[in-house]
C-alpha positions as CSV (number, residue, x, y, z in Angstrom):
1,M,-2.3,13.8,-30.7
2,G,-1.9,10.7,-28.6
3,K,1.8,11.1,-28.1
4,L,3.0,11.4,-24.5
5,Q,5.8,14.0,-24.9
6,L,8.3,13.2,-22.2
7,I,10.3,16.4,-21.9
8,C,13.2,14.7,-20.0
9,V,16.2,12.5,-20.4
10,V,15.5,8.8,-20.4
11,T,17.0,7.3,-17.2
12,L,17.1,4.0,-15.4
13,A,13.5,4.5,-14.3
14,T,12.1,4.8,-17.7
15,L,14.2,2.0,-19.2
16,F,13.9,-0.4,-16.4
17,L,10.3,-0.2,-15.4
18,T,8.4,1.5,-18.3
19,P,4.8,0.2,-18.7
20,N,3.4,-1.0,-22.0
21,V,3.4,2.4,-23.6
22,Q,5.2,3.5,-26.7
23,G,5.5,7.2,-27.4
24,G,2.6,7.8,-24.9
25,R,0.2,5.5,-26.7
26,R,-0.2,2.0,-25.4
27,N,1.4,-0.5,-27.7
28,S,-1.6,-2.3,-29.2
29,K,0.5,-5.4,-30.0
30,A,2.0,-5.7,-26.6
31,R,0.9,-8.4,-24.1
32,D,-1.1,-7.2,-21.1
33,S,1.2,-7.2,-18.1
34,R,-1.4,-9.1,-16.2
35,G,-1.6,-11.8,-18.8
36,S,-3.7,-12.4,-21.9
37,R,-6.2,-15.2,-22.8
38,A,-4.8,-18.1,-24.8
39,S,-5.9,-18.1,-28.4
40,L,-8.6,-20.6,-29.4
41,S,-7.8,-20.3,-33.1
42,G,-8.3,-23.5,-34.9
43,I,-10.2,-25.2,-32.1
44,S,-13.9,-25.9,-32.6
45,T,-15.9,-24.7,-29.7
46,T,-19.3,-25.7,-31.2
47,A,-21.0,-28.3,-29.0
48,K,-22.8,-31.1,-30.9
49,S,-26.5,-31.3,-30.2
50,E,-28.9,-34.2,-30.8
51,T,-31.8,-31.8,-31.2
52,T,-32.6,-29.4,-34.1
53,T,-33.8,-26.6,-31.8
54,K,-32.6,-23.2,-33.1
55,I,-30.9,-21.1,-30.4
56,P,-31.6,-17.4,-30.9
57,E,-28.5,-15.3,-31.5
58,L,-27.2,-13.1,-28.6
59,V,-27.9,-9.4,-28.8
60,E,-24.7,-7.9,-30.1
61,K,-24.8,-4.9,-27.8
62,Y,-26.8,-4.5,-24.6
63,E,-28.6,-1.2,-24.3
64,S,-29.4,-0.4,-20.7
65,P,-32.8,1.1,-19.9
66,W,-31.4,2.7,-16.8
67,T,-29.9,6.0,-15.8
68,W,-28.3,7.0,-12.6
69,K,-28.9,10.2,-10.6
70,C,-27.0,11.7,-7.7
71,V,-29.5,11.8,-4.7
72,D,-28.9,14.0,-1.7
73,G,-25.2,14.4,-2.7
74,S,-24.4,11.0,-1.2
75,S,-25.2,8.2,-3.6
76,C,-26.1,7.4,-7.2
77,Q,-29.5,5.7,-7.5
78,R,-31.0,4.0,-10.5
79,S,-34.2,4.9,-12.4
80,L,-35.7,4.2,-15.8
81,S,-34.4,6.6,-18.4
82,N,-36.6,8.6,-20.8
83,A,-36.1,10.3,-24.1
84,T,-36.2,13.8,-22.6
85,E,-33.0,13.5,-20.5
86,E,-29.4,12.5,-21.1
87,K,-28.6,9.1,-19.7
88,S,-25.9,8.7,-17.2
89,T,-24.1,5.4,-16.4
90,L,-23.3,4.5,-12.8
91,N,-19.6,5.3,-13.0
92,V,-20.2,8.6,-14.7
93,C,-22.8,9.6,-12.1
94,W,-20.3,9.0,-9.3
95,L,-17.8,11.5,-10.9
96,T,-19.8,14.5,-9.8
97,C,-22.0,13.1,-7.0
98,G,-21.5,14.9,-3.7
99,Q,-18.6,17.0,-2.5
100,Y,-16.0,14.4,-3.3
101,G,-17.4,12.5,-6.3
102,A,-15.5,9.3,-6.9
103,M,-12.3,10.5,-5.1
104,W,-10.8,8.2,-2.4
105,P,-9.4,9.2,-0.1
106,F,-11.3,12.5,0.0
107,P,-9.2,15.8,-0.3
108,T,-8.5,17.6,2.8
109,I,-8.1,21.3,1.7
110,Q,-10.4,22.1,-1.2
111,S,-12.7,20.0,-3.4
112,H,-14.6,21.9,-6.1
113,L,-16.2,19.7,-8.8
114,G,-18.2,21.0,-11.7
115,K,-21.5,19.2,-12.5
116,G,-20.7,18.5,-16.1
117,T,-18.6,15.9,-17.8
118,L,-16.9,15.7,-21.2
119,M,-16.2,12.7,-23.4
120,F,-12.8,11.8,-24.9
121,Y,-10.7,8.9,-26.1
122,P,-7.4,8.0,-24.4
123,Q,-5.6,8.3,-27.7
124,S,-6.4,12.0,-27.5
125,V,-4.5,12.6,-24.3
126,E,-1.2,14.4,-24.4
127,V,1.2,15.4,-21.7
128,T,2.4,18.7,-23.1
129,S,4.6,20.0,-20.3
130,I,6.8,18.5,-17.6
131,Q,8.5,21.0,-15.4
132,G,11.0,20.1,-12.7
133,P,14.3,21.1,-11.2
134,S,16.3,18.1,-12.4
135,R,16.4,15.4,-15.1
136,A,15.7,12.7,-12.5
137,V,12.5,14.4,-11.3
138,K,11.4,15.0,-14.9
139,S,12.0,11.4,-15.8
140,M,10.0,10.2,-12.8
141,M,7.1,12.4,-13.7
142,G,7.3,11.2,-17.3
143,Y,7.1,7.6,-16.0
144,A,4.1,8.5,-13.8
145,G,2.5,10.0,-16.9
146,N,3.0,6.7,-18.7
147,V,1.4,4.7,-15.8
148,F,-1.5,7.1,-15.8
149,L,-2.1,6.8,-19.6
150,D,-1.8,3.0,-19.4
151,H,-4.7,3.1,-16.8
152,L,-6.8,5.1,-19.2
153,F,-6.5,2.5,-22.0
154,R,-7.2,-0.3,-19.5
155,M,-10.5,1.4,-18.5
156,H,-12.3,-0.2,-21.5
157,P,-13.7,-3.5,-20.2
158,K,-12.6,-5.3,-23.4
159,S,-9.0,-4.0,-23.1
160,E,-6.7,-7.0,-23.1
161,G,-3.3,-6.1,-24.3
162,Q,-4.5,-3.6,-26.9
163,S,-6.7,-0.6,-27.2
164,A,-10.4,-1.4,-27.5
165,F,-11.5,2.2,-27.9
166,P,-13.0,3.2,-31.2
167,V,-11.2,5.7,-33.5
168,T,-14.4,7.6,-34.4
169,S,-17.7,8.2,-32.6
170,G,-20.2,7.9,-35.5
171,G,-21.0,11.6,-35.6
172,K,-20.9,12.3,-31.9
173,G,-17.7,14.3,-32.3
174,I,-15.9,12.6,-29.4
175,E,-12.7,12.2,-31.4
176,H,-12.4,16.0,-31.7
177,N,-12.1,16.5,-27.9
178,V,-8.5,16.6,-26.6
179,V,-7.0,16.5,-23.2
180,T,-3.6,18.1,-22.4
181,I,-1.8,17.7,-19.1
182,S,0.9,19.8,-17.5
183,L,3.0,18.3,-14.7
184,T,5.1,20.6,-12.4
185,A,7.3,19.8,-9.4
186,Q,9.5,22.2,-7.5
187,S,11.7,20.0,-5.3
188,S,14.6,17.8,-6.5
189,E,13.6,15.2,-3.9
190,T,13.5,11.7,-5.5
191,R,13.1,9.5,-2.4
192,I,10.2,9.6,0.0
193,S,10.8,10.2,3.7
194,L,8.9,11.1,6.8
195,N,9.5,14.8,5.9
196,T,8.4,14.6,2.3
197,N,5.8,17.2,1.2
198,E,3.0,15.3,-0.5
199,K,0.7,18.3,-1.1
200,Y,-0.6,18.7,-4.6
201,S,-3.2,20.5,-6.6
202,V,-5.3,19.5,-9.7
203,V,-7.0,22.1,-11.8
204,I,-9.3,21.1,-14.8
205,T,-10.5,23.7,-17.3
206,S,-12.2,23.3,-20.7
207,Y,-13.0,25.5,-23.6
208,L,-14.2,25.3,-27.2
209,E,-11.5,24.7,-29.8
210,G,-12.1,23.9,-33.4
211,Q,-14.7,21.2,-33.7
212,G,-14.4,20.0,-30.1
213,R,-13.5,20.8,-26.6
214,H,-10.0,21.3,-25.2
215,I,-9.7,20.0,-21.7
216,H,-6.6,21.1,-19.9
217,V,-5.3,19.7,-16.6
218,D,-2.7,21.2,-14.5
219,V,-1.1,19.0,-11.8
220,S,1.4,20.8,-9.6
221,A,3.2,20.0,-6.3
222,V,6.3,20.6,-4.3
223,T,7.6,17.1,-4.9
224,F,7.3,14.4,-7.5
225,F,5.3,12.4,-4.9
226,G,2.7,15.1,-4.8
227,V,2.5,15.1,-8.6
228,R,2.0,11.3,-8.5
229,H,-0.8,11.7,-6.0
230,G,-2.3,14.3,-8.2
231,L,-2.3,12.0,-11.2
232,E,-4.0,9.3,-9.1
233,T,-6.7,11.9,-8.2
234,L,-7.0,12.8,-11.9
235,G,-7.6,9.2,-12.7
236,Q,-10.4,9.1,-10.2
237,L,-12.1,12.1,-12.0
238,I,-12.3,10.0,-15.1
239,A,-14.7,7.1,-15.8
240,F,-15.6,4.7,-18.6
241,D,-19.0,5.6,-20.3
242,D,-20.6,2.3,-21.4
243,D,-23.2,4.0,-23.5
244,N,-20.7,5.9,-25.7
245,E,-17.7,3.6,-25.4
246,S,-15.6,6.5,-24.4
247,L,-14.1,8.1,-21.3
248,R,-15.6,11.0,-19.4
249,I,-13.8,13.6,-17.3
250,V,-15.2,16.2,-15.0
251,S,-15.4,19.3,-17.1
252,E,-14.0,21.6,-14.3
253,A,-12.4,21.0,-11.0
254,I,-10.1,22.5,-8.4
255,I,-8.6,20.1,-6.0
256,Q,-6.1,21.0,-3.3
257,D,-5.0,18.2,-1.0
258,Q,-2.4,16.9,1.4
259,P,-2.3,14.1,3.9
260,K,-3.1,14.5,7.6
261,F,-0.5,12.0,8.6
262,K,3.1,11.4,7.3
263,Y,3.2,7.7,7.8
264,R,0.4,5.7,6.0
265,G,1.4,2.1,5.8
266,L,0.8,-1.6,5.4
267,M,2.9,-4.5,6.6
268,I,3.4,-7.8,4.8
269,D,5.1,-10.8,6.3
270,T,7.1,-13.0,3.8
271,S,8.8,-15.3,6.3
272,R,6.0,-17.5,7.4
273,N,5.0,-17.9,3.8
274,F,7.1,-16.8,0.8
275,I,5.3,-14.3,-1.4
276,P,6.9,-13.7,-4.9
277,I,8.0,-10.3,-5.9
278,H,5.4,-10.0,-8.6
279,Y,2.6,-10.1,-6.0
280,L,4.4,-7.5,-3.8
281,K,4.4,-5.3,-6.9
282,R,0.6,-5.8,-7.1
283,M,0.4,-4.8,-3.5
284,V,2.4,-1.6,-4.3
285,D,0.0,-0.9,-7.2
286,A,-3.0,-1.1,-4.9
287,M,-1.3,1.0,-2.3
288,S,-0.7,3.7,-4.9
289,Y,-4.4,3.7,-5.8
290,N,-5.1,4.7,-2.1
291,K,-2.2,7.1,-1.5
292,L,-0.6,4.8,1.1
293,N,3.1,5.6,1.2
294,M,4.9,3.0,3.4
295,L,5.2,-0.8,2.7
296,H,6.7,-2.3,5.8
297,W,8.4,-5.5,4.7
298,H,8.7,-8.1,7.5
299,I,11.2,-10.1,5.5
300,T,12.6,-12.6,8.0
301,D,11.4,-14.4,11.1
302,T,12.1,-17.7,12.8
303,N,10.2,-19.6,10.1
304,S,12.6,-18.8,7.3
305,F,15.3,-16.4,6.1
306,P,14.4,-15.7,2.4
307,F,16.6,-12.5,2.1
308,Y,19.8,-13.3,0.2
309,S,22.8,-11.8,1.9
310,K,25.8,-11.7,-0.4
311,R,28.1,-11.2,2.6
312,V,26.5,-14.1,4.6
313,P,25.1,-16.5,2.1
314,Q,24.7,-19.1,4.8
315,M,21.6,-17.4,5.9
316,T,19.5,-18.4,2.9
317,K,21.4,-21.7,2.5
318,Y,20.1,-22.8,5.9
319,G,17.0,-20.5,6.2
320,A,15.2,-20.5,2.8
321,Y,12.3,-22.8,2.2
322,S,13.8,-23.7,-1.2
323,A,16.0,-22.3,-4.0
324,S,13.0,-20.7,-5.7
325,Q,11.9,-19.0,-2.5
326,I,14.7,-16.4,-2.1
327,Y,14.7,-12.7,-2.6
328,M,17.8,-11.9,-4.7
329,P,19.4,-8.5,-4.6
330,K,18.4,-7.6,-8.1
331,D,14.7,-8.5,-7.4
332,V,14.7,-6.4,-4.2
333,K,16.3,-3.4,-6.0
334,E,13.7,-3.6,-8.7
335,L,10.9,-3.7,-6.2
336,V,12.2,-0.7,-4.3
337,L,12.4,1.3,-7.5
338,Y,9.0,0.1,-8.7
339,A,7.5,1.2,-5.5
340,R,9.3,4.6,-5.4
341,L,7.9,5.5,-8.8
342,R,4.4,4.9,-7.4
343,G,4.9,7.0,-4.3
344,V,5.6,4.1,-1.9
345,K,8.7,3.6,0.3
346,I,9.8,0.0,1.1
347,L,10.7,-0.1,4.8
348,P,12.6,-3.3,5.6
349,E,12.3,-5.1,9.0
350,F,15.1,-7.4,10.2
351,D,13.5,-8.6,13.4
352,A,15.9,-9.2,16.4
353,P,16.7,-10.6,18.9
354,A,13.6,-12.7,19.0
355,H,11.9,-14.1,15.8
356,A,15.3,-15.3,14.6
357,G,15.8,-19.0,14.2
358,N,16.0,-20.9,10.9
359,G,18.9,-19.6,9.0
360,W,21.1,-19.1,12.0
361,Q,22.0,-22.7,12.7
362,W,25.3,-22.8,10.9
363,G,27.5,-21.2,13.6
364,P,28.8,-24.4,15.2
365,L,29.6,-25.9,11.8
366,E,31.9,-23.0,11.0
367,G,33.5,-22.8,14.4
368,I,31.9,-19.6,15.6
369,G,29.5,-21.0,18.2
370,E,25.7,-20.8,18.6
371,L,24.4,-17.6,16.8
372,A,20.9,-18.3,17.9
373,L,19.4,-20.2,20.8
374,C,16.3,-22.3,21.3
375,V,16.0,-22.9,17.5
376,N,13.0,-25.2,16.8
377,A,13.0,-26.0,20.6
378,E,10.2,-28.2,22.0
379,P,8.0,-27.9,23.9
380,W,7.8,-24.6,22.2
381,R,5.7,-22.9,24.9
382,N,8.7,-23.0,27.2
383,Y,10.9,-21.1,24.7
384,C,8.8,-18.7,22.6
385,G,5.4,-17.2,21.9
386,Q,4.7,-19.4,18.8
387,P,6.6,-22.1,17.0
388,P,9.1,-22.4,15.6
389,C,11.3,-20.9,18.3
390,G,14.5,-19.0,18.0
391,Q,16.3,-16.1,19.6
392,L,19.7,-14.6,18.9
393,N,22.6,-15.3,21.3
394,P,23.4,-11.9,22.9
395,L,26.7,-13.2,24.4
396,N,28.3,-14.4,21.1
397,N,30.3,-11.6,19.5
398,Y,30.0,-13.3,16.1
399,T,26.2,-12.7,16.4
400,Y,26.9,-9.0,16.1
401,L,29.4,-9.4,13.3
402,V,26.8,-11.3,11.2
403,L,24.1,-8.7,12.1
404,G,26.4,-6.0,10.9
405,E,27.1,-7.7,7.5
406,I,23.4,-8.3,6.9
407,Y,22.6,-4.6,7.8
408,K,25.2,-3.6,5.1
409,D,23.5,-5.8,2.5
410,M,20.1,-4.4,3.3
411,L,21.1,-0.8,3.3
412,E,22.7,-1.2,-0.1
413,L,19.2,-2.1,-1.5
414,F,16.8,0.0,0.6
415,D,16.6,3.7,1.6
416,R,19.0,4.6,4.4
417,D,17.0,7.0,6.5
418,I,14.8,4.6,8.5
419,F,15.1,0.9,9.4
420,H,12.8,-1.4,11.4
421,M,14.8,-3.4,14.0
422,G,11.8,-5.5,15.2
423,G,12.4,-6.1,18.9
424,D,9.1,-7.6,19.9
425,E,8.2,-10.7,21.9
426,V,11.6,-11.4,23.3
427,F,11.1,-14.6,25.4
428,L,13.5,-14.1,28.3
429,Q,12.9,-17.7,29.5
430,C,14.8,-18.9,26.4
431,W,17.9,-17.0,27.6
432,Y,17.4,-18.1,31.2
433,Y,17.7,-21.8,30.3
434,Q,21.2,-21.2,28.9
435,D,24.1,-21.9,31.2
436,E,26.3,-19.3,29.7
437,I,23.7,-16.6,30.3
438,R,23.2,-17.6,33.9
439,N,27.0,-17.4,34.3
440,W,26.9,-13.9,32.8
441,Q,24.2,-12.9,35.3
442,R,26.3,-14.1,38.2
443,S,29.5,-12.4,36.9
444,S,27.8,-9.2,36.0
445,G,25.7,-9.0,39.1
446,S,22.6,-8.4,37.0
447,Y,19.7,-10.7,37.5
448,D,17.3,-8.8,35.3
449,L,17.6,-10.2,31.8
450,M,16.3,-6.8,30.6
451,D,19.9,-5.6,31.1
452,L,21.1,-8.3,28.7
453,W,18.4,-7.4,26.2
454,G,19.3,-3.7,26.5
455,L,23.0,-4.6,25.9
456,F,22.0,-6.5,22.7
457,Q,19.9,-3.5,21.5
458,Q,22.7,-1.1,22.0
459,K,25.2,-3.2,20.2
460,A,22.8,-3.9,17.3
461,L,22.1,-0.2,16.9
462,T,25.8,0.5,16.7
463,K,26.2,-2.1,14.0
464,L,23.3,-0.5,12.1
465,K,24.8,2.9,12.3
466,D,28.2,1.5,11.2
467,A,26.5,-0.1,8.2
468,N,25.2,3.3,7.3
469,Y,28.7,4.7,7.4
470,G,27.9,6.9,10.4
471,H,25.1,8.8,8.6
472,P,21.9,9.4,10.5
473,I,19.4,6.6,10.5
474,T,16.2,6.3,12.5
475,P,15.4,2.9,14.0
476,I,11.9,1.7,14.6
477,V,11.0,-1.0,17.1
478,W,7.7,-2.6,18.2
479,T,6.2,-2.1,21.6
480,S,7.5,-4.8,24.0
481,D,8.6,-5.3,27.6
482,M,11.5,-3.0,26.7
483,T,9.2,-0.1,25.7
484,T,7.4,-0.7,29.0
485,R,10.2,-1.1,31.6
486,G,13.4,-0.8,29.6
487,R,13.1,2.6,28.0
488,R,16.5,3.6,29.3
489,F,17.9,1.6,26.3
490,L,15.7,3.5,23.8
491,D,16.5,7.1,23.3
492,A,13.3,9.0,22.5
493,S,15.3,11.4,20.3
494,Q,16.4,8.4,18.1
495,Y,13.7,5.7,18.2
496,I,10.2,5.5,16.7
497,I,7.9,3.1,18.5
498,Q,5.4,1.1,16.5
499,I,2.5,0.4,18.9
500,W,0.9,-3.0,18.3
501,T,-0.7,-3.2,21.8
502,G,-4.3,-2.2,22.2
503,S,-5.4,1.4,21.7
504,T,-6.4,1.8,25.4
505,H,-3.1,0.3,26.7
506,S,-1.3,2.4,29.3
507,D,1.8,2.3,27.2
508,V,0.2,4.6,24.6
509,R,0.0,7.5,27.1
510,S,3.4,6.8,28.7
511,L,5.2,6.6,25.4
512,L,3.7,9.9,24.2
513,E,4.4,11.5,27.5
514,G,8.0,10.3,27.0
515,N,8.2,12.2,23.7
516,Y,8.5,9.1,21.6
517,R,7.3,9.4,18.0
518,V,4.7,6.6,17.4
519,I,3.0,4.6,14.6
520,F,-0.3,3.0,15.5
521,S,-0.8,-0.6,14.6
522,N,-3.0,-1.3,17.5
523,V,-4.1,-5.0,17.6
524,D,-7.7,-4.2,18.5
525,N,-8.4,-2.7,15.0
526,T,-5.6,-3.0,12.5
527,Y,-4.6,-6.7,12.3
528,L,-5.9,-7.8,8.9
529,D,-5.0,-11.5,9.4
530,H,-7.4,-11.9,12.4
531,G,-10.7,-13.6,12.0
532,F,-10.0,-16.3,9.5
533,G,-9.7,-19.2,11.9
534,T,-6.9,-20.5,14.1
535,W,-3.7,-22.1,12.7
536,L,-2.3,-23.3,16.0
537,G,-4.6,-24.0,18.8
538,R,-7.9,-23.1,20.5
539,D,-6.5,-20.1,22.3
540,H,-5.4,-18.4,19.0
541,F,-8.9,-17.3,17.8
542,W,-9.3,-13.6,17.0
543,T,-12.2,-11.6,15.8
544,I,-12.1,-10.3,12.2
545,K,-11.3,-6.6,11.8
546,T,-13.9,-5.2,9.5
547,W,-13.5,-2.2,7.2
548,Q,-15.5,-0.2,9.8
549,N,-13.0,-1.1,12.5
550,L,-10.2,0.3,10.4
551,Y,-12.1,3.4,9.2
552,D,-13.1,4.2,12.8
553,N,-9.5,3.7,14.1
554,D,-9.2,7.4,14.7
555,L,-5.7,8.3,15.9
556,M,-6.9,11.6,17.2
557,K,-9.6,9.9,19.4
558,I,-7.0,7.4,20.7
559,A,-4.9,10.3,21.9
560,E,-8.0,12.0,23.3
561,Y,-8.8,8.8,25.3
562,H,-5.5,9.1,27.0
563,F,-5.0,12.8,27.3
564,G,-8.4,14.5,27.0
565,E,-9.5,16.8,24.2
566,N,-7.5,19.8,25.4
567,A,-4.1,18.1,25.9
568,T,-4.3,16.1,22.6
569,S,-3.5,19.2,20.5
570,Q,-0.1,19.4,22.2
571,V,0.7,15.8,21.2
572,I,-0.4,16.5,17.6
573,D,1.4,19.8,17.4
574,A,4.6,18.1,18.7
575,G,4.4,15.7,15.7
576,L,4.6,12.6,17.9
577,I,1.8,10.7,16.1
578,L,3.4,9.9,12.7
579,G,0.5,7.9,11.5
580,G,-0.7,4.3,11.3
581,E,-0.1,0.9,9.7
582,A,-2.4,-2.1,9.1
583,T,-0.6,-5.4,9.4
584,L,-1.0,-8.7,7.5
585,W,0.9,-11.5,9.3
586,A,1.2,-14.5,7.1
587,E,0.5,-17.6,9.2
588,K,-2.5,-18.2,6.8
589,V,-1.5,-15.9,4.0
590,D,0.2,-16.3,0.7
591,Q,0.0,-14.8,-2.8
592,Y,-3.3,-16.6,-3.5
593,N,-5.4,-15.0,-0.7
594,M,-3.4,-11.9,0.4
595,E,-5.2,-9.4,-1.8
596,M,-8.7,-10.2,-0.5
597,K,-7.4,-9.9,3.0
598,L,-5.8,-6.6,2.3
599,W,-8.5,-4.9,0.2
600,P,-10.7,-3.1,0.5
601,R,-10.2,-2.9,4.3
602,S,-6.9,-1.2,3.8
603,A,-8.5,1.3,1.5
604,A,-10.8,2.2,4.5
605,F,-7.7,2.7,6.6
606,A,-6.1,4.8,3.9
607,E,-8.9,7.4,4.0
608,R,-8.6,7.4,7.8
609,L,-4.8,8.2,7.6
610,W,-5.0,10.6,4.6
611,S,-8.2,12.5,5.4
612,S,-8.7,11.9,9.2
613,P,-12.5,12.3,8.9
614,T,-14.3,13.4,12.1
615,N,-16.8,10.5,11.8
616,R,-18.0,7.8,9.4
617,T,-20.9,9.4,7.5
618,S,-23.7,7.5,5.8
619,S,-22.1,8.2,2.4
620,V,-18.8,6.3,3.2
621,Y,-20.2,2.8,2.5
622,G,-21.4,3.7,-1.0
623,R,-18.1,5.6,-1.8
624,L,-16.0,2.6,-0.6
625,I,-18.1,0.1,-2.6
626,H,-17.6,2.3,-5.7
627,H,-13.9,2.6,-5.0
628,R,-13.6,-1.1,-4.5
629,A,-15.2,-1.7,-7.9
630,R,-12.6,0.6,-9.5
631,M,-9.8,-1.3,-7.8
632,V,-11.2,-4.5,-9.2
633,R,-11.4,-3.1,-12.7
634,R,-7.7,-2.2,-12.3
635,G,-7.0,-5.9,-11.5
636,V,-7.0,-5.9,-7.7
637,H,-8.6,-9.1,-6.2
638,A,-10.4,-7.1,-3.5
639,D,-12.9,-8.8,-1.2
640,R,-16.7,-8.3,-1.8
641,L,-18.5,-6.0,0.7
642,Q,-22.1,-6.4,-0.5
643,P,-24.1,-7.8,-3.5
644,E,-23.7,-5.9,-6.8
645,S,-27.2,-4.7,-6.4
646,C,-26.2,-2.6,-3.4
647,H,-23.7,-0.8,-5.7
648,Q,-26.3,-0.3,-8.4
649,L,-29.1,0.5,-5.9
650,S,-27.0,2.6,-3.7
651,G,-28.7,3.7,-0.5
652,Y,-31.0,0.7,-0.3
653,C,-28.7,-1.7,1.5
654,S,-28.6,-0.4,5.1
655,D,-30.5,-1.6,8.1
656,P,-31.7,1.3,10.3
657,Y,-32.4,-1.0,13.2
658,S,-28.9,-2.5,13.2
659,Q,-26.3,0.0,12.1
660,L,-22.8,-1.2,11.3
């Protein structure tokens, strides 16, 4: 036992990105991927004392006097244990407490949990069957199995690069219990799309076998991505038992689950402040723990151009902050694969025509004219919405040639089915100040610069399609003046609109009435960067968006606000509301504070998008705090929501006179 039998052919996925697992058992001599403590061997750590007072030795093992019980199916509460009952730790109590136990987000179809749990060691876990239609799918499931097993070994609080679990249980018989897992996928799909079936089922059974219990888990789905979600749910049905220094798993369970919305995303901005790939991988990890499936990567902006274009290397030469702050193709490719194997799609955004400045200055030096206008112009309020300014030159044909080359470079690294073209906050006044543009207005007879913007958008889309060799590709754009009064340039059958205006804005209704597919990133509830102080001036203060704001950002109720309860079903049935996305703009964000700004608020939004609860029940706070603690144990630097006592004394930290 202990060997993860990968019934597949080793491919790039397993060679390139395999976690620290050898033959299914975590390599005890390997370094922890999150780093390990430096050795203090040979260094005296004994402090000299001028007194002779004898300090009592620390107790070798703390024995808790407490046990936890599930109360009212909504929280685990602490009480003193007694000799007549079996003790339960807090984490073990949560496994079977209430309808959903420790699962986050909660399942949408069926959730049956037995009331018992069984102990086992991670070295007694074996994947005995991997069934799929192709070698690639089998390999991906094998990789996901390795990630799952690695998490099991890391659940011991003393695990730092090697297994800390005991080999025997001192007569308790834990070593005789075994866990076998079967993984089954039906589809050959290996890339996630807006049409991917993410439905899965997890069935846990157990029976006596020899001296112990045999626990069998069947994880099945249509696609690999459903199987991966099933493994994540399985991991949430397992907890570390401090009292027995083992793992515990729910003894029986039937889970059937699928998301309510196709698009469940987060956006990260890496132009205003560069964020190394390693930290983007950590973001992907945390997204996978919450079944979020879209990482919208706002790579470039006026601030910097960190994406290396092999066809147009001048972009990073003039646009990168430094030589060490560039995303090279091999790093991007590795991130895309890393994310795919964790059920996350990397969606690139190349914002244009606005939010394009630094990196575009080289045109005159190479004799092709100004590619961008108003770059770093002052006073900035005359040329853009926030400094530094910059907007592409829509009358320079070389602008489109460069766009096309960059599109080609990006589509060689990212999936080719959807692409974010940006398109927000075009500052028409920047164009109006240019003599050549005023001359174009006179010669064309068009005095509405929306026509020029529309011309740019049409040419840019043509270049994007050409870069995709004529194959279908779905563009996404932000809400803007164009989505309000220039929709003639945006074919509803082609474009997806990402709504960042407020949830009550009239554009929401008119876009849905126009049969546009939409993604909600409404500024009133989903902007994670808000509330941490201004970076620019007194008029740039925003109220923080709490986890309650994100959890309560009900896409169905937004539709009901605009259409009424009866008409909303038509919008939903038509598939126009794809889902939602929380955004983290990076004016005051880098790798050192991004995680606490993302989590656990994004986890709250994840349950909103996956489960679409009808309301926020009283049990949500305790479930989220427990899920946040699990994320922290997995290495996520999630923000604190309450004192630890509120976790251990669940149900006692609410104010009935001032409800959140």
